[in-house]
RODO-2510 file (C-alpha; in nm, 4 decimals, decimal comma):
residues 495
     n   res          X          Y          Z
     1     m    19,1145    13,8666    13,4068
     2     s    19,4393    14,0085    13,5490
     3     l    19,4439    14,3170    13,7689
     4     t    19,6542    14,4897    13,5041
     5     n    19,3941    14,4219    13,2327
     6     a    19,1096    14,5230    13,4645
     7     g    19,2860    14,8483    13,5493
     8     a    19,3446    14,9259    13,1814
     9     i    18,9781    14,8634    13,1012
    10     a    18,8661    15,0822    13,3902
    11     n    19,0966    15,3644    13,2765
    12     q    18,9656    15,3357    12,9199
    13     s    18,6136    15,3489    13,0572
    14     l    18,6866    15,6707    13,2471
    15     g    18,8317    15,8313    12,9340
    16     t    18,5391    15,7178    12,7208
    17     i    18,2819    15,8373    12,9705
    18     a    18,4604    16,1715    13,0000
    19     a    18,4466    16,2086    12,6211
    20     q    18,0745    16,1194    12,6202
    21     i    18,0069    16,3704    12,8981
    22     n    18,1824    16,6351    12,6886
    23     v    17,9548    16,5585    12,3915
    24     v    17,6416    16,5665    12,6078
    25     s    17,7570    16,8952    12,7604
    26     r    17,7909    17,0399    12,4112
    27     n    17,4371    16,9271    12,3341
    28     i    17,2982    17,0860    12,6496
    29     a    17,4804    17,4111    12,5709
    30     g    17,3378    17,4060    12,2156
    31     v    16,9760    17,3442    12,3131
    32     h    16,8782    17,7060    12,2385
    33     v    17,1223    17,7598    11,9496
    34     s    16,9414    17,7851    11,6152
    35     g    17,0567    17,5171    11,3723
    36     y    17,2468    17,3141    11,6328
    37     a    17,2207    16,9409    11,5591
    38     t    17,2465    16,6765    11,8298
    39     k    17,5899    16,5130    11,8578
    40     t    17,6484    16,1514    11,9605
    41     a    17,9783    15,9937    12,0692
    42     l    18,0553    15,6791    11,8673
    43     v    18,1699    15,4129    12,1146
    44     s    18,3333    15,0841    12,0137
    45     t    18,4804    14,7854    12,1993
    46     a    18,8570    14,7548    12,2039
    47     s    19,0483    14,4270    12,1599
    48     n    19,1123    14,4001    12,5347
    49     g    18,7403    14,4254    12,6160
    50     g    18,7482    14,7958    12,6982
    51     v    18,5663    15,0774    12,5173
    52     a    18,6818    15,3801    12,3223
    53     v    18,5269    15,6791    12,1408
    54     d    18,5959    15,6520    11,7686
    55     g    18,4391    15,9840    11,6742
    56     v    18,1323    16,2055    11,6992
    57     a    17,8216    16,1655    11,4854
    58     r    17,5754    16,4426    11,4041
    59     a    17,1985    16,4028    11,3680
    60     t    17,0914    16,4815    11,0114
    61     n    16,7850    16,4616    10,7878
    62     a    16,8792    16,5556    10,4321
    63     a    16,5226    16,5629    10,3001
    64     l    16,3918    16,7904    10,5750
    65     f    16,6945    17,0174    10,5479
    66     q    16,6481    17,0591    10,1718
    67     n    16,2794    17,1301    10,2293
    68     s    16,3703    17,3985    10,4817
    69     l    16,6067    17,5607    10,2304
    70     q    16,3339    17,5641     9,9666
    71     a    16,0757    17,7009    10,2093
    72     s    16,3147    17,9758    10,3204
    73     a    16,3813    18,0802     9,9595
    74     t    16,0145    18,0805     9,8595
    75     q    15,9113    18,2775    10,1677
    76     a    16,1821    18,5390    10,1065
    77     a    16,0667    18,5910     9,7476
    78     a    15,7035    18,6296     9,8554
    79     a    15,8018    18,8717    10,1330
    80     a    15,9899    19,0957     9,8873
    81     l    15,6865    19,1149     9,6581
    82     s    15,4394    19,1699     9,9395
    83     s    15,6529    19,4483    10,0869
    84     g    15,6633    19,6259     9,7502
    85     f    15,2858    19,6148     9,7097
    86     d    15,2410    19,7444    10,0632
    87     q    15,4683    20,0407     9,9951
    88     i    15,2662    20,1440     9,6897
    89     d    14,9423    20,0899     9,8784
    90     q    15,0556    20,3019    10,1741
    91     a    15,1818    20,5816     9,9496
    92     l    14,8633    20,6008     9,7410
    93     g    14,6048    20,4756     9,9884
    94     l    14,4677    20,2307     9,7340
    95     s    14,3044    19,9995     9,9891
    96     s    14,1638    20,2756    10,2121
    97     g    13,7864    20,2955    10,1863
    98     s    13,6115    20,2128     9,8601
    99     a    13,7674    20,2437     9,5171
   100     t    13,5479    20,5450     9,4360
   101     d    13,5559    20,7273     9,7713
   102     a    13,8010    21,0156     9,7358
   103     s    13,7578    21,1179    10,0993
   104     s    13,9480    20,8123    10,2222
   105     n    14,1061    20,6769     9,9035
   106     r    14,3568    20,8863     9,7103
   107     s    14,3879    20,6479     9,4197
   108     p    14,3438    20,7783     9,0616
   109     a    14,0169    20,5815     9,0417
   110     a    13,8667    20,7502     9,3481
   111     l    13,9810    21,0965     9,2418
   112     l    13,8536    21,0410     8,8888
   113     s    13,5131    20,9569     9,0353
   114     a    13,5262    21,2804     9,2357
   115     l    13,6077    21,4732     8,9175
   116     k    13,3081    21,3230     8,7408
   117     s    13,0815    21,4218     9,0320
   118     a    13,2191    21,7763     9,0216
   119     l    13,1482    21,7986     8,6485
   120     q    12,7934    21,6751     8,7035
   121     s    12,7430    21,9481     8,9619
   122     y    12,8921    22,1993     8,7210
   123     s    12,6466    22,0888     8,4531
   124     a    12,3642    22,1800     8,6879
   125     s    12,5162    22,5256     8,7533
   126     p    12,7340    22,6179     8,4535
   127     s    12,7577    22,9827     8,5558
   128     d    12,8655    22,9132     8,9147
   129     t    13,2317    23,0044     8,9537
   130     t    13,2620    22,8161     9,2850
   131     v    13,1469    22,4918     9,1240
   132     a    13,3829    22,5507     8,8313
   133     q    13,6677    22,5960     9,0774
   134     s    13,5718    22,2620     9,2352
   135     v    13,6070    22,0978     8,8929
   136     l    13,9513    22,2533     8,8504
   137     s    14,0594    22,1402     9,1992
   138     s    13,9377    21,7866     9,1305
   139     a    14,1248    21,7806     8,8008
   140     k    14,4435    21,8963     8,9724
   141     a    14,4009    21,6235     9,2360
   142     v    14,3772    21,3600     8,9614
   143     a    14,6890    21,4878     8,7870
   144     q    14,8815    21,5125     9,1140
   145     a    14,7755    21,1602     9,2121
   146     l    14,9128    21,0265     8,8848
   147     n    15,2336    21,2266     8,9325
   148     t    15,2698    21,0873     9,2845
   149     a    15,1979    20,7327     9,1694
   150     d    15,4626    20,7628     8,8971
   151     t    15,7194    20,8871     9,1500
   152     t    15,6244    20,6139     9,3977
   153     v    15,6603    20,3359     9,1418
   154     q    15,9979    20,4574     9,0186
   155     s    16,1222    20,5089     9,3745
   156     l    16,0153    20,1548     9,4519
   157     r    16,2063    20,0252     9,1504
   158     a    16,5156    20,2215     9,2546
   159     q    16,4875    20,0844     9,6077
   160     a    16,4470    19,7299     9,4736
   161     d    16,7553    19,7839     9,2559
   162     n    16,9528    19,8958     9,5606
   163     d    16,8256    19,5954     9,7580
   164     i    16,9338    19,3667     9,4729
   165     a    17,2849    19,5106     9,5008
   166     s    17,2815    19,4460     9,8770
   167     s    17,1544    19,0925     9,8234
   168     v    17,4280    19,0183     9,5706
   169     a    17,6919    19,1530     9,8111
   170     n    17,5497    18,9322    10,0858
   171     i    17,5531    18,6266     9,8587
   172     n    17,9191    18,6810     9,7733
   173     s    18,0023    18,7265    10,1423
   174     i    17,8217    18,4062    10,2398
   175     l    17,9930    18,2101     9,9618
   176     t    18,3331    18,3327    10,0822
   177     q    18,2539    18,2183    10,4373
   178     f    18,1203    17,8920    10,2989
   179     q    18,4492    17,8215    10,1226
   180     q    18,6416    17,8524    10,4494
   181     v    18,4049    17,6237    10,6415
   182     n    18,3766    17,3712    10,3590
   183     s    18,7562    17,3490    10,3311
   184     e    18,7766    17,2901    10,7066
   185     i    18,5238    17,0068    10,6797
   186     v    18,7015    16,8369    10,3885
   187     a    19,0387    16,8589    10,5647
   188     g    18,8862    16,7351    10,8913
   189     v    18,7222    16,4349    10,7280
   190     q    19,0504    16,3418    10,5587
   191     t    19,2391    16,3531    10,8904
   192     g    18,9626    16,2053    11,1067
   193     r    18,8941    16,5185    11,3140
   194     d    18,5551    16,6040    11,4635
   195     v    18,3884    16,8344    11,2088
   196     t    18,0349    16,8300    11,3472
   197     s    18,0482    17,1921    11,4660
   198     a    18,1737    17,2987    11,1241
   199     l    17,8844    17,1074    10,9663
   200     d    17,6417    17,3051    11,1836
   201     q    17,8072    17,6246    11,0684
   202     r    17,7910    17,5190    10,7031
   203     d    17,4202    17,4403    10,7300
   204     a    17,3582    17,7811    10,8905
   205     l    17,5365    17,9498    10,5994
   206     l    17,3251    17,7521    10,3533
   207     k    17,0110    17,8655    10,5337
   208     s    17,1220    18,2283    10,5094
   209     l    17,2130    18,1837    10,1437
   210     s    16,8762    18,0268    10,0591
   211     s    16,6915    18,3324    10,1877
   212     e    16,8810    18,5387     9,9290
   213     i    16,8678    18,2944     9,6374
   214     g    16,7101    17,9506     9,5959
   215     v    16,9727    17,6752     9,6119
   216     t    17,0210    17,3015     9,5722
   217     t    17,3265    17,1100     9,6943
   218     v    17,5275    16,7997     9,6066
   219     t    17,7650    16,6346     9,8562
   220     r    18,0763    16,4674     9,7199
   221     a    18,3630    16,2649     9,8692
   222     n    18,5045    16,3844    10,2033
   223     n    18,1766    16,5718    10,2658
   224     d    18,2729    16,8303    10,0047
   225     m    17,9641    17,0261     9,8949
   226     v    17,8678    17,1890     9,5636
   227     i    17,5964    17,4581     9,5544
   228     y    17,3735    17,5352     9,2571
   229     a    17,1188    17,8145     9,2195
   230     d    16,7702    17,6722     9,1708
   231     g    16,7884    17,7806     8,8065
   232     g    17,0925    17,5579     8,7499
   233     a    17,3847    17,8028     8,7677
   234     t    17,6806    17,6902     8,9806
   235     l    17,7326    17,9086     9,2857
   236     f    18,0085    17,7120     9,4560
   237     e    18,2355    17,4259     9,3548
   238     t    18,5595    17,4145     9,5553
   239     a    18,5610    17,7931     9,5257
   240     p    18,2781    18,0494     9,5049
   241     r    18,1648    18,1670     9,1623
   242     a    18,1372    18,5422     9,1110
   243     v    17,7882    18,6891     9,1460
   244     v    17,7884    19,0248     8,9668
   245     f    17,5377    19,3082     8,9463
   246     q    17,5696    19,6673     8,8266
   247     a    17,3278    19,8918     9,0148
   248     t    17,1299    20,1641     8,8348
   249     g    17,1442    20,5064     8,9958
   250     a    16,7955    20,6387     8,9177
   251     y    16,4844    20,5065     8,7493
   252     t    16,2339    20,6466     8,5012
   253     a    15,9494    20,4631     8,3327
   254     s    16,1813    20,3870     8,0386
   255     t    16,4667    20,2471     8,2489
   256     t    16,5447    19,8757     8,2261
   257     g    16,7258    19,7337     8,5270
   258     n    17,0478    19,5390     8,4857
   259     a    17,0600    19,1608     8,5181
   260     v    17,2372    18,9609     8,7866
   261     y    17,5146    18,7340     8,6567
   262     v    17,6500    18,4168     8,8154
   263     d    17,9886    18,3179     8,6754
   264     g    17,9124    18,5277     8,3672
   265     v    17,5685    18,3739     8,3088
   266     p    17,2569    18,5982     8,3461
   267     v    17,0170    18,4547     8,6036
   268     t    16,7620    18,7390     8,6034
   269     g    16,6028    18,9486     8,3311
   270     a    16,4650    18,8725     7,9862
   271     s    16,7980    18,7336     7,8625
   272     a    16,8441    18,4935     8,1552
   273     s    16,9322    18,1427     8,0396
   274     m    16,9216    17,9983     8,3923
   275     s    16,6554    18,2093     8,5662
   276     i    16,6452    18,1809     8,9436
   277     q    16,3100    18,0669     9,0812
   278     s    16,3060    18,1815     9,4438
   279     g    16,4834    18,3772     9,7139
   280     k    16,4799    18,7457     9,8002
   281     l    16,6806    18,8202     9,4855
   282     q    16,4113    18,6681     9,2646
   283     g    16,1326    18,8532     9,4439
   284     l    16,3134    19,1860     9,4093
   285     t    16,3803    19,1414     9,0381
   286     q    16,0189    19,0355     8,9827
   287     l    15,9063    19,3510     9,1611
   288     r    16,1490    19,5776     8,9756
   289     d    16,1175    19,4298     8,6272
   290     v    15,7609    19,2927     8,6045
   291     i    15,5127    19,4092     8,8693
   292     a    15,6129    19,7763     8,8996
   293     p    15,6501    19,8318     8,5214
   294     q    15,3103    19,6687     8,4657
   295     y    15,1456    19,9065     8,7126
   296     q    15,3414    20,1967     8,5621
   297     s    15,1962    20,1098     8,2197
   298     q    14,8473    20,1200     8,3682
   299     l    14,9164    20,4612     8,5202
   300     d    15,0543    20,5897     8,1895
   301     e    14,7501    20,4577     8,0031
   302     t    14,5221    20,6202     8,2610
   303     a    14,6956    20,9526     8,1938
   304     r    14,6726    20,9038     7,8188
   305     g    14,3058    20,8054     7,8484
   306     l    14,2376    21,1229     8,0478
   307     i    14,4071    21,3425     7,7892
   308     a    14,2097    21,1720     7,5124
   309     a    13,8771    21,1941     7,7012
   310     f    13,9182    21,5686     7,7711
   311     a    14,0717    21,6534     7,4336
   312     e    13,9116    21,9328     7,2317
   313     n    13,8099    21,8848     6,8704
   314     d    13,8297    22,1426     6,5950
   315     q    13,4661    22,2489     6,5554
   316     t    13,5235    22,3240     6,1867
   317     g    13,6306    21,9643     6,1280
   318     l    13,9526    22,0719     5,9629
   319     g    14,2061    22,0386     6,2456
   320     a    14,3201    21,7512     6,4660
   321     a    14,2163    21,6978     6,8255
   322     a    14,4272    21,8884     7,0803
   323     p    14,4903    21,8286     7,4522
   324     g    14,2269    22,0121     7,6569
   325     l    14,1908    22,0237     8,0346
   326     f    14,4563    21,7533     8,0770
   327     t    14,7810    21,7981     7,8913
   328     y    15,1551    21,7464     7,9351
   329     s    15,4649    21,9580     7,9027
   330     g    15,5365    22,0459     7,5399
   331     a    15,2162    21,8802     7,4186
   332     t    15,1336    21,9303     7,0504
   333     f    14,8998    21,6362     6,9960
   334     v    14,6826    21,3803     7,1737
   335     p    14,8890    21,0597     7,2213
   336     g    14,7734    20,7525     7,0288
   337     a    14,6431    20,4322     7,1872
   338     s    14,9760    20,2962     7,3062
   339     v    15,1720    20,3270     7,6292
   340     a    15,3692    20,6510     7,6524
   341     p    15,6302    20,5681     7,9205
   342     g    15,6268    20,8200     8,2037
   343     l    15,3174    21,0084     8,0873
   344     a    15,1606    20,9686     8,4340
   345     g    15,4503    21,1655     8,5768
   346     r    15,4133    21,4447     8,3173
   347     i    15,0379    21,4947     8,3029
   348     i    14,9197    21,8369     8,4234
   349     v    14,6073    22,0505     8,4237
   350     n    14,6165    22,2952     8,1352
   351     p    14,7178    22,6413     8,2652
   352     n    14,4726    22,7975     8,0185
   353     a    14,1873    22,6924     8,2486
   354     d    14,3595    22,7870     8,5742
   355     p    14,3118    23,1448     8,6956
   356     s    14,6123    23,1121     8,9271
   357     q    14,8248    23,0682     8,6129
   358     g    14,6558    23,3345     8,4061
   359     g    14,3835    23,1082     8,2675
   360     d    14,0046    23,1397     8,2565
   361     l    13,7675    22,9048     8,4426
   362     d    13,4914    22,9633     8,1872
   363     r    13,6949    22,7699     7,9307
   364     l    13,5942    22,4530     8,1193
   365     r    13,2395    22,5277     8,0041
   366     d    13,3042    22,7012     7,6731
   367     g    13,6071    22,5197     7,5289
   368     g    13,9222    22,6818     7,3963
   369     v    14,1377    22,5366     7,6764
   370     s    14,3767    22,3861     7,4223
   371     d    14,4412    22,7152     7,2438
   372     p    14,2523    23,0297     7,3490
   373     t    14,3742    23,2064     7,0356
   374     n    14,2140    22,9544     6,7996
   375     a    13,8372    23,0036     6,7763
   376     a    13,7984    22,6659     6,6048
   377     y    13,8273    22,4917     6,9426
   378     i    13,5595    22,7018     7,1168
   379     y    13,2314    22,5138     7,1713
   380     n    13,0217    22,7948     7,3238
   381     t    13,0467    23,0419     7,0384
   382     t    12,7745    23,2685     7,1800
   383     g    12,9241    23,2833     7,5297
   384     a    12,5930    23,1772     7,6868
   385     a    12,6213    23,1439     8,0674
   386     g    12,3879    22,8424     8,0686
   387     f    12,5830    22,6459     7,8044
   388     t    12,6185    22,2795     7,9147
   389     n    12,6896    22,0851     7,5963
   390     r    13,0652    22,0733     7,6538
   391     i    13,0302    21,9868     8,0222
   392     n    12,7837    21,7056     7,9458
   393     a    13,0181    21,5707     7,6790
   394     l    13,2994    21,5569     7,9335
   395     v    13,0757    21,3680     8,1793
   396     a    12,9839    21,1226     7,9035
   397     a    13,3521    21,0761     7,8141
   398     f    13,4048    20,8864     8,1393
   399     s    13,1847    20,6013     8,0168
   400     t    13,2688    20,6240     7,6462
   401     t    13,4670    20,3258     7,5175
   402     q    13,8124    20,4065     7,3902
   403     s    14,1189    20,2065     7,2899
   404     f    14,3907    20,1153     7,5399
   405     d    14,7216    19,9406     7,4911
   406     p    14,6673    19,5693     7,5748
   407     s    15,0242    19,5499     7,7101
   408     a    14,8932    19,7266     8,0218
   409     g    14,7152    19,4003     8,0979
   410     l    14,3603    19,5311     8,1360
   411     g    14,2154    19,4873     7,7878
   412     s    14,2128    19,7002     7,4737
   413     s    13,8610    19,8432     7,4599
   414     l    13,7189    19,9953     7,7795
   415     s    13,5750    20,3163     7,9114
   416     l    13,8046    20,5400     8,1130
   417     t    13,6115    20,4585     8,4310
   418     d    13,6286    20,0846     8,3669
   419     f    14,0013    20,1036     8,2935
   420     v    14,0983    20,2815     8,6154
   421     t    13,8631    20,0619     8,8201
   422     s    14,0185    19,7522     8,6618
   423     s    14,3637    19,8883     8,7446
   424     v    14,2720    19,9176     9,1130
   425     g    14,1239    19,5656     9,1003
   426     w    14,4387    19,4299     8,9344
   427     f    14,6607    19,5908     9,1967
   428     e    14,4504    19,4669     9,4876
   429     a    14,4381    19,1138     9,3445
   430     q    14,8163    19,1095     9,3001
   431     r    14,8729    19,2536     9,6471
   432     q    14,6361    19,0066     9,8107
   433     q    14,7943    18,7144     9,6291
   434     a    15,1419    18,8238     9,7390
   435     s    15,0234    18,8681    10,0975
   436     d    14,8505    18,5279    10,1018
   437     t    15,1560    18,3607     9,9503
   438     e    15,3859    18,5179    10,2078
   439     s    15,1551    18,4121    10,4916
   440     y    15,1337    18,0562    10,3623
   441     q    15,5065    18,0287    10,2980
   442     s    15,5863    18,1718    10,6423
   443     t    15,3675    17,9052    10,8012
   444     l    15,5260    17,6366    10,5852
   445     l    15,8742    17,7574    10,6756
   446     s    15,7869    17,7528    11,0457
   447     q    15,6482    17,4001    11,0214
   448     t    15,9463    17,2755    10,8206
   449     t    16,1887    17,4352    11,0658
   450     d    16,0054    17,2739    11,3579
   451     a    16,0095    16,9345    11,1860
   452     l    16,3836    16,9629    11,1223
   453     s    16,4428    17,0728    11,4804
   454     n    16,2420    16,7789    11,6134
   455     a    16,4401    16,5395    11,3967
   456     t    16,7896    16,6752    11,4576
   457     g    16,7713    16,9226    11,7468
   458     v    16,8492    16,8669    12,1121
   459     n    16,5979    16,7025    12,3456
   460     l    16,7007    16,8503    12,6791
   461     d    16,5262    16,5848    12,8921
   462     e    16,6962    16,3101    12,6978
   463     q    17,0383    16,4744    12,7289
   464     m    16,9974    16,5319    13,1043
   465     s    16,9016    16,1670    13,1471
   466     k    17,2113    16,0649    12,9515
   467     m    17,4239    16,2908    13,1658
   468     l    17,2916    16,1254    13,4823
   469     d    17,3606    15,7784    13,3392
   470     l    17,7130    15,8797    13,2412
   471     e    17,7806    16,0250    13,5867
   472     n    17,6673    15,6972    13,7444
   473     s    17,8881    15,5035    13,5031
   474     y    18,1792    15,7319    13,5843
   475     q    18,1304    15,6705    13,9557
   476     a    18,1130    15,2949    13,8945
   477     s    18,4370    15,3003    13,6944
   478     a    18,6015    15,5129    13,9607
   479     k    18,4959    15,2606    14,2271
   480     l    18,6357    14,9796    14,0136
   481     i    18,9692    15,1586    13,9908
   482     s    18,9572    15,2185    14,3675
   483     a    18,8915    14,8471    14,4256
   484     i    19,1773    14,7477    14,1945
   485     d    19,4029    14,9934    14,3763
   486     a    19,3041    14,8346    14,7092
   487     m    19,3826    14,4910    14,5704
   488     y    19,7238    14,6063    14,4550
   489     t    19,7886    14,7574    14,7973
   490     a    19,6929    14,4356    14,9699
   491     l    19,9053    14,2344    14,7299
   492     f    20,2102    14,4516    14,7862
   493     q    20,1610    14,4343    15,1624
   494     a    20,1383    14,0564    15,1443
   495     i    20,4563    14,0370    14,9437
***
């Protein structure tokens, strides 16, 4: 081998080693960077026997990466649901104490139990004004609890609607950023540039996107990527597709939230042809459109059941039943056995039995709460102070079977007590399931992320060892060049 050829090889070696050191340095710098994938310099042998870096490869594991995207989307959906249940629980104290302990649990079930106890005490002392006042206070607490629950549920729906709008805005922002990075990758692949850092950035954007909406991807020529929502709608193909949502300002029990559209196709709501299956967006729409309305229906049926249980009947048998102790604004009749949207928010204690509003406490015992001017609705016609028939009938009404709307999800024929207890049980079961799902999915996401990191992330010990080897190789190549230089010097001196 000539000195010229040896010198050229040594120079190529120095350049190659310098390029490898640069790659290893990038790896060491990225050891604590989330989503950074290990880079490797691709070295090949040149025609003259030297070496050269042809490019930079990036550690990948497509299966693990797709699993991490799916785990991220599923966990985000579960977290949105669990958070919603927790907000209702904290506002109403549904899981505090036992379901029937009003001292620590302010749920309608617990307060209804307290009302029944107050009525039983009143039955034992029908002439005691203090006990009668306790019944009135308990009744007001039940009505107020239902009012509060109605407000809480609708506030939660409004908040979920606002969060959906934020999620949609975030999705559109991520897709816009994705277009820029994806275009950079395609152009870089076509011209042979190093695009590994851009690939890291693209994967990070996909991870962020998957937490908002479940996604699947397809990679085409030149590493061009297409993104689909997990329901099938196209989110990105060369350019981002428009994700559109019209927020609703305020919610009532009758309000139906708007759907989210991807490229003009509904992906949420009853009319969705390509329903999304996971992601924060899916969890929020499930909370807003399914879970909260279901609980609202149960609250409304509880209110209707209360009005029916405490209704007063025409003692002559000629008139219809009329709302008694529990009524609602503008009430003229007892609602039938079907959900009356928003009734839980409108139920009140009849002013005719409330002394603070000009009413008479004795009407709790005697009847005539519905209409004091109509004697047909008075049960205690003699005005006896020891009259208990009406009070005992009200106590019995708690366990008397009545009809409920099956759309509330708790059955169609139950007692009032069984219905409200079943509602608490339904809520707790749903809340526990959401919490367990979130916990499981969080663990799964952590494990999947760790597995992906182990497969593609930086091993610092390995990179430091490589750096030491490369430094030794660099020194060896430098010594070779020094030796060749000495030979040239000796040759020139000899000449």
